[in-house]
TORLUMMAR-988210 format. One record per residue: residue number from 1; residue in three letters; y negated, x negated, z negated of N, C-alpha, C, O, CB in turn. Coordinates in nm, 4 decimals. Atoms other than C-alpha are relative to their C-alpha. Glycine has a CB too. Layout:
<rs>
R | NUM | ala | Y | X | Z | Y | X | Z | Y | X | Z | Y | X | Z | Y | X | Z
...
</rs>
This chain:
<rs>
R | 1 | met | -0.0657 | -0.0080 | 0.1361 | 0.6341 | 6.3867 | -1.9785 | 0.1423 | 0.0203 | 0.0286 | 0.1819 | 0.0874 | 0.1239 | -0.0569 | 0.1173 | -0.0940
R | 2 | ile | -0.1420 | 0.0108 | -0.0166 | 1.0014 | 6.3317 | -2.0252 | 0.0699 | 0.1301 | -0.0439 | 0.0392 | 0.1724 | -0.1554 | 0.0528 | -0.1197 | -0.0789
R | 3 | asp | -0.0868 | -0.1128 | 0.0573 | 1.2385 | 6.6364 | -2.0613 | 0.1123 | -0.0583 | -0.0673 | 0.1823 | -0.1412 | -0.0091 | 0.0523 | 0.0990 | 0.1072
R | 4 | val | -0.1085 | 0.0487 | 0.0977 | 1.4829 | 6.5660 | -2.3457 | 0.1061 | 0.1057 | 0.0039 | 0.0683 | 0.2218 | -0.0116 | -0.0549 | -0.0218 | -0.1545
R | 5 | phe | -0.1116 | -0.0823 | 0.0315 | 1.8379 | 6.7285 | -2.3535 | 0.0879 | -0.0698 | -0.0932 | 0.1005 | -0.1922 | -0.0914 | 0.0735 | 0.0400 | 0.1200
R | 6 | tyr | -0.0884 | 0.0435 | 0.1173 | 2.0766 | 6.6944 | -2.6477 | 0.1434 | 0.0225 | 0.0353 | 0.1780 | 0.1366 | 0.0661 | -0.0337 | 0.0793 | -0.1337
R | 7 | thr | -0.1362 | -0.0143 | -0.0032 | 2.4410 | 6.6362 | -2.6104 | 0.0577 | 0.0407 | -0.1180 | -0.0009 | 0.0141 | -0.2229 | 0.0567 | -0.1085 | 0.0381
R | 8 | lys | -0.0787 | -0.0544 | 0.1256 | 2.7049 | 6.8043 | -2.8561 | 0.0085 | -0.1146 | -0.0884 | -0.0293 | -0.0911 | -0.2032 | 0.1519 | 0.0585 | 0.0317
R | 9 | thr | -0.0197 | 0.1115 | 0.0743 | 2.7729 | 6.4606 | -2.9952 | -0.1299 | -0.0239 | -0.0734 | -0.1295 | -0.0236 | -0.1965 | 0.0440 | -0.1150 | 0.0845
R | 10 | phe | 0.1298 | 0.0281 | 0.0555 | 2.4009 | 6.3876 | -3.0550 | -0.0328 | 0.1070 | -0.1315 | -0.0680 | 0.0809 | -0.2465 | -0.1122 | 0.0151 | 0.1259
R | 11 | leu | 0.0324 | -0.1168 | 0.0976 | 2.3599 | 6.7290 | -3.2235 | 0.0848 | -0.0060 | -0.1291 | 0.0381 | 0.0181 | -0.2404 | 0.0271 | 0.1421 | 0.0709
R | 12 | lys | -0.1018 | 0.0079 | 0.1203 | 2.6749 | 6.6809 | -3.4488 | -0.0511 | -0.1206 | -0.1057 | -0.0612 | -0.1043 | -0.2274 | 0.1652 | -0.0378 | 0.0628
R | 13 | lys | 0.0432 | 0.1274 | 0.0762 | 2.5517 | 6.3142 | -3.5616 | -0.1257 | 0.0550 | -0.0781 | -0.1323 | 0.0458 | -0.2007 | -0.0390 | -0.1383 | 0.1060
R | 14 | phe | 0.1294 | -0.0413 | 0.0493 | 2.1974 | 6.4681 | -3.6127 | -0.0066 | 0.0677 | -0.1097 | -0.0842 | 0.0428 | -0.2020 | -0.0630 | 0.0677 | 0.0809
R | 15 | ser | -0.0404 | -0.1100 | 0.1048 | 2.3232 | 6.7478 | -3.8235 | 0.0373 | -0.0676 | -0.1323 | 0.0101 | -0.0133 | -0.2393 | 0.1290 | 0.0906 | 0.0518
R | 16 | lys | -0.0589 | 0.0570 | 0.1218 | 2.4812 | 6.5054 | -4.0706 | -0.0987 | -0.0902 | -0.0689 | -0.0805 | -0.1313 | -0.1834 | 0.1280 | -0.0774 | 0.0318
R | 17 | leu | 0.1176 | 0.0796 | 0.0768 | 2.1556 | 6.3050 | -4.1402 | -0.0649 | 0.0836 | -0.0957 | -0.0730 | 0.2061 | -0.0879 | -0.1135 | -0.0539 | 0.0954
R | 18 | asn | 0.0760 | -0.0760 | 0.0868 | 1.9599 | 6.3781 | -4.4312 | -0.1277 | 0.0504 | 0.0555 | -0.1806 | -0.0089 | 0.1495 | -0.0242 | -0.0731 | -0.1135
R | 19 | pro | 0.1155 | -0.0747 | -0.0560 | 1.6595 | 6.6181 | -4.3768 | -0.1201 | -0.0871 | 0.0367 | -0.1876 | -0.0620 | 0.1365 | -0.0450 | 0.1041 | -0.0991
R | 20 | leu | 0.1215 | 0.0823 | -0.0007 | 1.3910 | 6.3434 | -4.4230 | 0.0380 | -0.0850 | 0.1238 | -0.0518 | -0.0954 | 0.2074 | -0.0305 | -0.0886 | -0.1449
R | 21 | leu | -0.0300 | 0.0710 | -0.1006 | 1.5677 | 6.1293 | -4.1738 | 0.0008 | 0.0881 | 0.1366 | -0.0403 | 0.0397 | 0.2421 | 0.1246 | -0.0646 | -0.0324
R | 22 | gln | -0.0018 | -0.0800 | -0.1222 | 1.6146 | 6.4152 | -3.9233 | -0.1428 | 0.0306 | 0.0524 | -0.1686 | 0.0429 | 0.1722 | 0.0756 | 0.1312 | -0.0260
R | 23 | glu | 0.1368 | -0.0258 | -0.0216 | 1.2480 | 6.4823 | -3.9458 | -0.0554 | -0.1217 | 0.0849 | -0.1145 | -0.1034 | 0.1913 | -0.0758 | 0.0198 | -0.1389
R | 24 | glu | 0.0403 | 0.1207 | -0.0531 | 1.1753 | 6.1135 | -3.8620 | 0.0704 | -0.0160 | 0.1312 | 0.0017 | -0.0622 | 0.2223 | 0.0263 | -0.1126 | -0.0940
R | 25 | val | -0.0571 | 0.0124 | -0.1513 | 1.4171 | 6.1125 | -3.5556 | -0.0583 | 0.1018 | 0.0799 | -0.0717 | 0.0704 | 0.1982 | 0.1595 | 0.0158 | 0.0131
R | 26 | tyr | 0.0733 | -0.1034 | -0.0778 | 1.2459 | 6.4349 | -3.4316 | -0.1266 | -0.0515 | 0.0360 | -0.1566 | -0.0440 | 0.1552 | -0.0183 | 0.1285 | -0.0737
R | 27 | glu | 0.1194 | 0.0585 | -0.0174 | 0.9173 | 6.2726 | -3.4594 | 0.0067 | -0.1135 | 0.0958 | -0.0852 | -0.1237 | 0.1771 | -0.0503 | -0.0391 | -0.1231
R | 28 | lys | -0.0218 | 0.1158 | -0.0894 | 1.0408 | 5.9585 | -3.2732 | 0.0321 | 0.0488 | 0.1415 | -0.0096 | -0.0118 | 0.2402 | 0.1160 | -0.0910 | -0.0536
R | 29 | ile | -0.0260 | -0.0652 | -0.1280 | 1.1777 | 6.1893 | -2.9950 | -0.1230 | 0.0452 | 0.0626 | -0.1417 | 0.0224 | 0.1822 | 0.0913 | 0.1138 | -0.0146
R | 30 | glu | 0.1232 | -0.0501 | -0.0468 | 0.8413 | 6.3502 | -2.9596 | -0.0877 | -0.1090 | 0.0629 | -0.1564 | -0.0994 | 0.1646 | -0.0707 | 0.0663 | -0.1113
R | 31 | leu | 0.0929 | 0.1376 | -0.0589 | 0.6771 | 5.9964 | -2.9202 | 0.0617 | -0.0414 | 0.1337 | -0.0044 | -0.0680 | 0.2341 | 0.0070 | -0.1494 | -0.1108
R | 32 | phe | -0.0808 | 0.0523 | -0.1033 | 0.9501 | 5.8999 | -2.6916 | -0.0295 | 0.0761 | 0.1417 | -0.0190 | 0.0260 | 0.2536 | 0.1508 | 0.0136 | -0.0447
R | 33 | arg | 0.0185 | -0.0863 | -0.1403 | 0.8650 | 6.1871 | -2.4400 | -0.1166 | -0.0438 | 0.0841 | -0.1285 | -0.0083 | 0.2014 | -0.0256 | 0.1591 | -0.0293
R | 34 | met | 0.1104 | 0.0665 | -0.0689 | 0.5477 | 5.9951 | -2.3521 | 0.0363 | -0.1398 | 0.0269 | 0.0630 | -0.2165 | -0.0657 | -0.1279 | 0.0059 | -0.0794
R | 35 | arg | -0.0424 | 0.1469 | -0.0281 | 0.6283 | 5.6734 | -2.1776 | -0.0874 | -0.1110 | -0.0576 | -0.0373 | -0.2202 | -0.0844 | 0.0038 | -0.0234 | 0.1492
R | 36 | glu | 0.1046 | 0.0972 | 0.0678 | 0.3175 | 5.4884 | -2.3210 | 0.0730 | -0.0439 | -0.1321 | 0.0520 | -0.1587 | -0.1711 | -0.1563 | 0.0779 | -0.0353
R | 37 | asn | -0.0470 | 0.0350 | 0.1144 | 0.5235 | 5.4928 | -2.6416 | 0.1351 | -0.0951 | -0.0035 | 0.1870 | -0.1380 | -0.1065 | 0.0164 | 0.1206 | -0.0647
R | 38 | his | -0.1392 | 0.0487 | -0.0132 | 0.8389 | 5.3278 | -2.5096 | -0.0116 | -0.1329 | -0.0648 | 0.0787 | -0.1646 | -0.1423 | 0.0568 | -0.0074 | 0.1537
R | 39 | gln | 0.0050 | 0.1360 | 0.0596 | 0.7176 | 4.9707 | -2.6122 | 0.0016 | 0.0133 | -0.1540 | 0.0813 | -0.0533 | -0.2200 | -0.1304 | -0.0796 | 0.0485
R | 40 | lys | 0.0142 | -0.0360 | 0.1525 | 0.6326 | 5.0909 | -2.9668 | 0.1285 | 0.0120 | -0.0520 | 0.1641 | -0.0480 | -0.1534 | -0.0773 | 0.1325 | -0.0307
R | 41 | leu | -0.1221 | -0.0461 | 0.0514 | 0.9733 | 5.2429 | -2.9891 | 0.1283 | -0.0931 | 0.0231 | 0.2437 | -0.0665 | -0.0107 | 0.0216 | 0.1313 | 0.0590
R | 42 | lys | -0.0980 | 0.1046 | -0.0481 | 1.1538 | 4.9307 | -2.8532 | 0.1050 | 0.0528 | 0.0928 | 0.2240 | 0.0228 | 0.0830 | 0.0703 | -0.0642 | -0.1170
R | 43 | val | -0.1079 | -0.0533 | -0.0889 | 1.3158 | 5.1181 | -2.5794 | 0.0509 | -0.1380 | 0.0853 | -0.0210 | -0.2287 | 0.1271 | -0.0642 | 0.1320 | 0.1070
R | 44 | his | -0.0659 | 0.1123 | -0.0641 | 1.5779 | 4.8813 | -2.4180 | 0.1369 | 0.0293 | 0.0582 | 0.2186 | 0.0998 | -0.0010 | 0.0124 | -0.1085 | -0.0959
R | 45 | lys | -0.1193 | -0.0172 | -0.0776 | 1.8574 | 4.8698 | -2.1607 | 0.1217 | -0.0704 | -0.0857 | 0.1083 | -0.1802 | -0.1398 | -0.0213 | -0.0667 | 0.1517
R | 46 | leu | -0.1329 | 0.0555 | 0.0773 | 2.2197 | 4.8139 | -2.3281 | 0.0811 | -0.0868 | 0.0942 | 0.0839 | -0.0617 | 0.2147 | 0.1012 | 0.1249 | -0.0540
R | 47 | lys | -0.0967 | 0.0823 | -0.0724 | 2.4565 | 4.5540 | -2.2091 | 0.1429 | 0.0661 | -0.0164 | 0.1678 | 0.1636 | -0.0874 | -0.0023 | -0.1522 | -0.0557
R | 48 | lys | -0.1585 | -0.0387 | 0.0178 | 2.8447 | 4.5900 | -2.1670 | 0.0324 | 0.0053 | -0.1294 | -0.0222 | -0.0756 | -0.2044 | 0.1011 | -0.0970 | 0.0622
R | 49 | pro | -0.0584 | -0.1139 | -0.0780 | 3.0275 | 4.8018 | -2.2704 | -0.0879 | 0.1227 | 0.0049 | -0.0320 | 0.2316 | 0.0181 | 0.1333 | 0.0399 | -0.0583
R | 50 | phe | 0.0842 | -0.1135 | 0.0046 | 2.7330 | 5.0328 | -2.2788 | -0.1024 | -0.0037 | 0.1270 | -0.2152 | 0.0451 | 0.1210 | -0.0765 | 0.0013 | -0.1409
R | 51 | glu | 0.0741 | 0.0304 | -0.1170 | 2.6009 | 4.9455 | -1.9385 | -0.0361 | 0.1464 | 0.0635 | 0.0488 | 0.2352 | 0.0723 | 0.0885 | -0.0992 | 0.1018
R | 52 | gly | 0.0450 | -0.1203 | -0.0398 | 2.3886 | 5.2271 | -1.7933 | -0.0664 | 0.0855 | -0.1015 | -0.1274 | 0.1880 | -0.0708 | 0.1014 | 0.0641 | 0.0534
R | 53 | lys | 0.0751 | -0.0791 | 0.1080 | 2.2605 | 5.3459 | -2.1297 | -0.1056 | -0.0891 | -0.0571 | -0.1152 | -0.2099 | -0.0355 | 0.0968 | 0.0516 | -0.1180
R | 54 | tyr | 0.1109 | 0.0547 | 0.0501 | 1.9570 | 5.2833 | -2.3209 | -0.0212 | 0.0363 | -0.1513 | 0.0427 | 0.1287 | -0.2017 | -0.1103 | 0.0409 | 0.0836
R | 55 | ala | 0.0114 | -0.0415 | 0.1473 | 1.8403 | 5.2925 | -2.6860 | -0.1393 | -0.0133 | -0.0348 | -0.2102 | -0.0863 | 0.0345 | 0.0887 | -0.0864 | -0.0995
R | 56 | phe | 0.1328 | 0.0136 | 0.0556 | 1.5182 | 5.3301 | -2.8799 | 0.0234 | 0.0004 | -0.1529 | 0.1250 | 0.0526 | -0.1988 | -0.1003 | 0.1178 | 0.0495
R | 57 | ser | -0.0046 | 0.0223 | 0.1398 | 1.4515 | 5.2497 | -3.2532 | -0.0656 | 0.1238 | -0.0615 | -0.1679 | 0.1667 | -0.0081 | -0.0709 | -0.1347 | -0.0409
R | 58 | val | 0.0606 | -0.1005 | 0.0768 | 1.3767 | 5.5360 | -3.5011 | -0.0761 | -0.0743 | -0.1187 | -0.1916 | -0.0486 | -0.1527 | 0.1094 | 0.1051 | -0.0501
R | 59 | asn | 0.0488 | 0.0817 | 0.1094 | 1.3379 | 5.2800 | -3.7892 | 0.0760 | -0.1291 | 0.0038 | 0.1512 | -0.1570 | 0.0972 | 0.0154 | 0.0707 | -0.1371
R | 60 | tyr | -0.0840 | 0.1263 | -0.0014 | 1.4781 | 4.9498 | -3.8825 | 0.1411 | 0.0153 | 0.0038 | 0.2074 | -0.0799 | 0.0450 | -0.0258 | -0.0791 | -0.1126
R | 61 | lys | -0.1555 | -0.0174 | 0.0007 | 1.8353 | 5.0940 | -3.9183 | 0.0430 | 0.0906 | 0.1021 | 0.1531 | 0.0721 | 0.1539 | 0.0544 | 0.0536 | -0.1334
R | 62 | ile | -0.0583 | -0.1165 | -0.0783 | 1.8570 | 5.4061 | -3.6988 | -0.0447 | -0.0162 | 0.1473 | -0.1578 | -0.0523 | 0.1802 | -0.0501 | 0.1452 | -0.0600
R | 63 | arg | 0.0302 | 0.0140 | -0.1518 | 1.8856 | 5.4071 | -3.3118 | 0.0495 | 0.1234 | 0.0542 | 0.1350 | 0.1938 | 0.0005 | 0.0698 | -0.1280 | 0.0745
R | 64 | val | -0.0410 | -0.1147 | -0.0775 | 1.9109 | 5.6709 | -3.0570 | 0.0354 | -0.0597 | 0.1296 | -0.0428 | -0.1358 | 0.1867 | -0.1095 | 0.1125 | 0.0120
R | 65 | ile | -0.0470 | 0.0344 | -0.1180 | 2.1271 | 5.6132 | -2.7527 | -0.0103 | 0.1114 | 0.0928 | 0.0144 | 0.2260 | 0.0552 | 0.1275 | -0.0473 | -0.0115
R | 66 | phe | 0.0340 | -0.1054 | -0.1197 | 2.0442 | 5.8003 | -2.4094 | 0.0289 | -0.0660 | 0.1204 | 0.0463 | -0.1863 | 0.1396 | -0.1550 | 0.0516 | 0.0076
R | 67 | thr | -0.0070 | 0.0433 | -0.1474 | 2.0834 | 5.8033 | -2.0479 | -0.1118 | 0.0868 | 0.0631 | -0.1586 | 0.1910 | 0.0170 | 0.1549 | 0.0271 | 0.0744
R | 68 | tyr | 0.0969 | -0.0677 | -0.0955 | 1.8411 | 5.8933 | -1.7735 | 0.0764 | 0.0915 | 0.0900 | 0.1920 | 0.0567 | 0.1141 | -0.0809 | -0.1044 | 0.0873
R | 69 | gly | -0.0537 | -0.0687 | -0.0968 | 1.9261 | 6.1683 | -1.5304 | 0.0342 | -0.0676 | 0.1260 | -0.0375 | -0.1603 | 0.1639 | -0.0766 | 0.0956 | 0.0218
R | 70 | glu | -0.0367 | 0.0785 | -0.1246 | 2.1031 | 6.0602 | -1.2081 | -0.1106 | -0.0103 | 0.1060 | -0.1292 | -0.1140 | 0.1699 | 0.1215 | 0.0638 | 0.0663
R | 71 | lys | 0.0945 | 0.0008 | -0.1146 | 1.8245 | 6.1623 | -0.9711 | -0.1401 | 0.0150 | -0.0627 | -0.2354 | 0.0062 | 0.0149 | 0.0319 | 0.1196 | 0.1079
R | 72 | asp | 0.1271 | -0.0107 | 0.0561 | 1.5344 | 6.2082 | -1.2128 | -0.0079 | -0.0636 | -0.1236 | 0.0599 | -0.0218 | -0.2175 | -0.0395 | 0.1294 | -0.0125
R | 73 | arg | 0.0118 | 0.0645 | 0.1079 | 1.4266 | 5.9665 | -1.4584 | -0.1052 | 0.0667 | -0.1090 | -0.1382 | 0.0114 | -0.2140 | -0.0327 | -0.1313 | 0.0417
R | 74 | asn | 0.0761 | -0.0871 | 0.1100 | 1.2041 | 6.2357 | -1.6374 | 0.0966 | 0.0881 | -0.0629 | 0.0510 | 0.1759 | -0.1361 | -0.1199 | 0.0917 | 0.0595
R | 75 | arg | -0.1001 | -0.0797 | 0.0796 | 1.5304 | 6.3951 | -1.7637 | 0.0657 | -0.1113 | -0.0788 | 0.1025 | -0.2147 | -0.0229 | 0.1097 | 0.0900 | 0.0928
R | 76 | val | -0.0636 | 0.0915 | 0.0922 | 1.6730 | 6.2114 | -2.0520 | 0.1184 | 0.0768 | -0.1017 | 0.0895 | 0.1750 | -0.1702 | -0.1234 | -0.0676 | -0.0890
R | 77 | tyr | -0.1025 | -0.0680 | 0.0746 | 2.0125 | 6.3027 | -2.2260 | 0.0220 | -0.0840 | -0.1217 | 0.0620 | -0.1993 | -0.1056 | 0.1310 | 0.0209 | 0.0823
R | 78 | leu | -0.0217 | 0.0869 | 0.1183 | 2.0322 | 6.1815 | -2.5947 | 0.1519 | 0.0218 | -0.0418 | 0.2019 | 0.1330 | -0.0590 | -0.1060 | 0.0382 | -0.1242
R | 79 | leu | -0.1405 | -0.0041 | 0.0063 | 2.3901 | 6.0883 | -2.6566 | 0.0428 | -0.0062 | -0.1438 | 0.1307 | 0.0725 | -0.1789 | 0.0604 | -0.1104 | 0.0804
R | 80 | thr | -0.0333 | 0.0232 | 0.1207 | 2.4153 | 5.9752 | -3.0093 | -0.1122 | -0.0611 | -0.0916 | -0.2064 | -0.1204 | -0.0391 | 0.1102 | -0.0770 | 0.0080
R | 81 | val | 0.0985 | 0.0524 | 0.0823 | 2.2136 | 5.8757 | -3.3204 | 0.0569 | -0.0588 | -0.1353 | 0.1421 | 0.0050 | -0.1971 | -0.0999 | 0.1070 | -0.0248
R | 82 | gly | -0.0643 | 0.0547 | 0.1248 | 2.2913 | 5.6492 | -3.6232 | -0.0423 | -0.1385 | -0.0117 | -0.1222 | -0.1898 | 0.0666 | 0.1562 | 0.0086 | 0.0008
R | 83 | thr | 0.0141 | 0.1382 | 0.0311 | 2.2913 | 5.3093 | -3.7686 | 0.0574 | -0.0842 | 0.1216 | 0.1356 | -0.0376 | 0.2044 | 0.0741 | -0.0325 | -0.1365
R | 84 | his | -0.0428 | 0.0801 | -0.1071 | 2.3434 | 5.0161 | -3.5395 | 0.1577 | -0.0024 | 0.0143 | 0.2155 | 0.0163 | 0.1214 | -0.0557 | -0.1391 | -0.0200
R | 85 | asp | -0.1502 | 0.0111 | 0.0024 | 2.7079 | 4.9798 | -3.6365 | 0.0667 | 0.1240 | 0.0327 | 0.1823 | 0.1174 | 0.0747 | 0.0497 | -0.0437 | -0.1319
R | 86 | gln | -0.0555 | -0.1234 | -0.0188 | 2.7648 | 5.3565 | -3.6002 | -0.0119 | 0.0271 | 0.1535 | 0.0785 | 0.0886 | 0.2100 | -0.0694 | 0.1065 | -0.0897
R | 87 | val | 0.0201 | -0.0496 | -0.1485 | 2.6270 | 5.3901 | -3.2317 | 0.0485 | -0.1096 | 0.1008 | 0.0727 | -0.0872 | 0.2194 | -0.1617 | 0.0335 | 0.0312
R | 88 | tyr | -0.0591 | 0.1051 | -0.0982 | 2.7464 | 5.0480 | -3.0981 | 0.1541 | -0.0243 | -0.0068 | 0.2022 | -0.1268 | 0.0415 | -0.0678 | -0.1371 | -0.0265
R | 89 | arg | -0.1446 | 0.0207 | -0.0009 | 3.1115 | 5.0854 | -3.1562 | 0.0813 | 0.0937 | 0.0934 | 0.2038 | 0.0831 | 0.1002 | 0.0499 | 0.0161 | -0.1388
</rs>
């Protein structure tokens, strides 16, 4: 199972989401912790200028950007959450 850590930026963006969306994000994070759900969540590697980062879908509009730990791919750091336009700028 993947250990998830939250950055200050992620927590700040998360706190600005409406409560129903926060609940949906939390549910998807729990699914994400099990690797067999990664295809369902559309986990994918990002290209420049986000090289080394990954994303997964919460729903049609909302994405979570994350990185793996340097030495341990069972450690994930959630960097930000928001719409496609918000997280990819």
